[in-house]
C-alpha positions in Angstrom: 25.6 -52.2 -24.2 28.3 -49.3 -23.0 26.8 -45.4 -23.8 30.5 -44.0 -22.8 32.3 -42.5 -25.6 35.2 -40.9 -25.3 37.3 -38.7 -27.5 40.8 -36.6 -27.4 42.2 -33.8 -28.7 46.1 -33.0 -28.7 47.5 -29.7 -29.0 51.1 -28.5 -28.6 51.5 -24.7 -27.9 54.7 -23.0 -27.6 53.5 -20.8 -24.3 54.7 -21.2 -20.5 53.0 -23.3 -18.6 51.6 -20.8 -16.3 50.3 -19.0 -19.4 48.5 -21.4 -20.3 47.2 -22.5 -16.9 45.9 -18.9 -16.4 44.1 -19.3 -20.3 42.5 -22.2 -19.2 41.2 -21.4 -15.5 40.4 -17.3 -15.6 37.5 -15.9 -17.4 39.3 -13.2 -19.3 40.7 -15.5 -21.4 38.0 -18.1 -20.9 36.1 -15.7 -23.0 38.0 -15.2 -26.0 37.8 -18.6 -27.2 34.6 -20.1 -25.1 32.0 -18.9 -27.0 32.4 -15.5 -25.1 32.0 -17.4 -22.0 33.0 -16.8 -18.4 34.1 -19.2 -16.0 32.4 -19.3 -12.9 34.2 -21.3 -9.8 36.7 -21.2 -7.0 38.3 -24.3 -8.7 37.5 -26.8 -5.6 36.9 -30.7 -6.6 33.2 -30.9 -5.7 32.2 -27.1 -6.2 30.3 -26.3 -8.6 31.7 -24.2 -12.0 28.9 -22.6 -14.4 29.9 -21.0 -18.6 28.0 -18.3 -19.1 27.8 -15.7 -22.0 26.4 -14.0 -25.6 27.3 -16.1 -28.2 25.9 -14.8 -31.8 22.8 -13.6 -30.0 22.6 -17.0 -27.8 22.5 -16.8 -24.5 24.7 -19.1 -22.7 24.7 -21.4 -20.1 26.3 -24.4 -18.4 26.5 -25.6 -15.3 28.3 -29.1 -13.5 31.2 -29.4 -11.1 34.8 -29.3 -10.5 35.9 -33.1 -10.3 39.8 -32.9 -10.3 42.4 -30.2 -9.8 45.9 -30.4 -10.3 47.7 -26.9 -10.7 49.6 -26.7 -13.6 49.2 -30.7 -14.7 44.9 -31.4 -14.6 41.7 -29.6 -14.5 38.5 -32.4 -15.2 34.9 -31.1 -14.8 31.0 -32.0 -15.8 29.0 -29.6 -17.3 25.6 -29.6 -18.8 24.1 -27.7 -21.1 19.8 -26.8 -19.9 19.5 -25.6 -23.4 19.9 -27.9 -25.2 17.3 -30.1 -24.8 18.5 -32.8 -22.5 16.7 -34.2 -18.8 19.5 -33.1 -16.3 20.3 -36.3 -15.5 23.5 -37.3 -14.3 24.2 -39.4 -18.2 23.9 -35.4 -20.0 26.5 -34.2 -18.6 29.9 -34.1 -20.2 33.3 -35.0 -18.4 35.9 -32.3 -19.4 39.6 -33.2 -18.7 42.2 -31.1 -19.6 45.9 -32.7 -18.8 49.1 -30.7 -19.0 52.9 -32.1 -19.7 55.7 -29.6 -20.8 57.6 -30.6 -23.4 60.8 -28.6 -24.8 59.5 -25.8 -23.7 56.1 -25.9 -25.2 52.6 -27.2 -23.8 51.1 -30.2 -24.9 47.2 -29.9 -24.0 45.3 -32.5 -24.3 40.9 -32.3 -24.1 39.3 -35.6 -23.6 35.5 -35.3 -23.9 33.4 -38.0 -22.4 30.1 -38.4 -22.1 27.5 -41.6 -21.1 24.4 -41.8 -23.2 25.6 -43.4 -26.2 25.1 -40.5 -28.6 27.3 -40.5 -31.4 25.5 -37.6 -33.1 26.2 -35.4 -29.7 30.1 -36.7 -29.1 30.7 -35.1 -33.2 28.8 -31.9 -32.4 31.1 -31.7 -29.6 34.3 -32.2 -31.5 33.3 -29.5 -33.7 33.1 -27.4 -31.0 36.3 -27.8 -29.7 38.2 -27.7 -33.4 36.3 -24.5 -33.0 38.1 -22.9 -30.0 41.9 -25.1 -30.0 42.5 -21.9 -33.0 41.5 -19.2 -30.4 42.7 -20.7 -27.2 46.3 -21.2 -29.1 46.5 -17.7 -30.4 46.0 -16.5 -27.0 48.3 -18.7 -24.5 50.7 -18.2 -27.6 50.6 -14.2 -27.3 
């Protein structure tokens, strides 16, 4: 049985590509829309990436690896939350991909999540999280 699950969400942002790229990659912006978490990485493929912050009293921390880096078009990274109760194994990491395309002066952002443990409930939880993030991300990018 294939345990990979994949879900995507696309949003059109009324913003310049350079601004959307900043919003996705710079901590001053990620903190606003990503559950008060700042991102730390040098954005080189193979480098570590961490997300850290306090969200409603919860000390959030996630770690992973930058898997792909194509400036102004795609970012892909793995992420793992050691506080989620899962073993730190490759199949418990989530892969997140941001694909950006300019369309009629706007930016189409497609966010894809992949899991490898076959847990449909977990994927649903991830999708609910993105629903909470999209509105603030859009507001920051379009400001």
